[in-house]
C-alpha positions as CSV (number, residue, x, y, z in Angstrom):
1,X,0.0,0.0,0.0
2,X,1.3,3.4,-1.0
3,X,1.9,6.0,1.6
4,X,0.1,9.3,1.4
5,X,2.0,12.2,-0.2
6,X,0.8,15.0,2.0
7,X,-1.8,16.1,4.6
8,X,-3.6,19.3,5.0
9,X,-2.5,21.4,8.0
10,X,-4.6,24.6,7.6
11,X,-4.7,27.7,5.5
12,X,-2.2,30.5,5.0
13,X,-1.9,34.0,3.7
14,X,0.2,34.5,0.6
15,X,2.3,37.6,-0.2
16,X,-0.4,38.9,-2.6
17,X,-3.0,38.9,0.2
18,X,-4.9,35.8,-1.1
19,X,-5.3,32.6,1.0
20,X,-4.3,29.1,0.1
21,X,-4.4,25.7,1.7
22,X,-1.1,24.7,3.4
23,X,0.0,21.0,3.4
24,X,2.7,19.0,5.2
25,X,4.8,16.7,3.0
26,X,4.6,13.1,4.2
27,X,7.2,12.1,1.6
28,X,9.8,14.2,-0.2
29,X,8.4,16.2,-3.1
30,X,9.7,18.4,-5.9
31,X,8.8,22.1,-6.1
32,X,7.2,22.7,-9.5
33,X,8.9,26.2,-9.8
34,X,12.5,25.9,-8.6
35,X,12.9,22.1,-8.7
36,X,14.2,21.9,-5.1
37,X,13.2,19.1,-2.8
38,X,10.4,19.7,-0.4
39,X,11.6,17.6,2.5
40,X,9.4,15.2,4.5
41,X,7.6,17.3,7.2
42,X,8.1,20.6,5.4
43,X,5.1,22.8,4.6
44,X,4.1,23.8,1.1
45,X,1.2,25.0,-1.0
46,X,-0.5,23.5,-4.1
47,X,-1.4,25.3,-7.3
48,X,-3.5,24.4,-10.4
49,X,-1.7,23.1,-13.4
50,X,-2.0,25.3,-16.5
51,X,-5.4,24.8,-18.1
52,X,-6.8,22.7,-15.2
53,X,-8.5,23.5,-12.0
54,X,-7.1,20.7,-9.9
55,X,-4.4,21.9,-7.5
56,X,-1.6,19.3,-7.9
57,X,1.4,21.5,-8.6
58,X,3.5,21.7,-5.4
59,X,5.3,24.9,-4.5
60,X,7.9,25.3,-1.7
61,X,7.8,28.1,0.8
62,X,10.5,30.0,-1.1
63,X,8.5,30.1,-4.3
64,X,5.2,30.8,-2.7
65,X,5.8,32.5,0.6
66,X,3.0,32.2,3.1
67,X,2.1,32.8,6.8
68,X,-0.1,30.1,8.4
69,X,-3.4,31.6,9.5
70,X,-5.1,28.6,11.0
71,X,-3.9,25.1,11.8
72,X,-6.2,22.2,12.1
73,X,-6.6,21.0,15.6
74,X,-7.4,17.5,16.7
75,X,-10.9,17.3,18.2
76,X,-10.6,13.8,19.5
77,X,-11.9,13.6,23.1
78,X,-9.1,11.2,23.9
79,X,-6.4,13.7,22.7
80,X,-8.2,16.5,24.5
81,X,-8.2,14.5,27.8
82,X,-4.5,13.7,27.4
83,X,-3.5,17.3,26.6
84,X,-5.7,19.0,29.3
85,X,-4.1,19.0,32.7
86,X,-6.2,17.5,35.5
87,X,-8.0,19.9,37.8
88,X,-9.6,19.8,41.2
89,X,-9.4,16.6,43.3
90,X,-8.1,14.6,40.3
91,X,-5.0,16.8,40.0
92,X,-1.8,15.0,40.4
93,X,0.9,16.3,42.8
94,X,3.3,16.4,39.9
95,X,3.5,19.5,37.7
96,X,2.5,18.9,34.1
97,X,5.0,20.4,31.8
98,X,4.8,20.2,28.0
99,X,7.5,17.6,28.1
100,X,5.6,15.5,30.6
101,X,2.4,15.8,28.4
102,X,4.4,14.7,25.4
103,X,5.8,11.7,27.3
104,X,2.3,10.7,28.4
105,X,1.0,10.9,24.9
106,X,3.9,8.9,23.6
107,X,3.4,6.3,26.3
108,X,-0.3,5.9,25.7
109,X,-0.6,6.5,21.9
110,X,2.9,5.7,20.6
111,X,2.3,2.1,19.7
112,X,-0.9,2.9,17.7
113,X,0.7,6.0,16.0
114,X,3.7,3.9,14.9
115,X,1.4,1.5,13.1
116,X,-0.3,4.3,11.1
117,X,1.1,6.8,8.5
118,X,1.5,9.4,11.2
119,X,4.7,8.2,12.9
120,X,5.5,11.6,14.4
121,X,3.4,14.0,16.3
């Protein structure tokens, strides 16, 4: 089974004031303008091929500069419960730092995440 090429991460503002969808490369890609490699994990935009309306032409951040406006957030109740520090009588005595939260997420979800296409979080 082939791995996905990219995933949508949100929208961004381009230099000319328009907005465009922003993607994260899940595999290395080639920029259609400069020919440089868009590394795995790098953000990029897509543009329509001449004469077509389908946005399949990848452009790196150098060729199509953008600022991310919104990022998609996970709305899973499980993830929200993992990322929200406990309050009230359920609060632990230990202080929850971002590193501690990341460790807990890795401990609980790491095996499942390694089996899917999203091997990093």
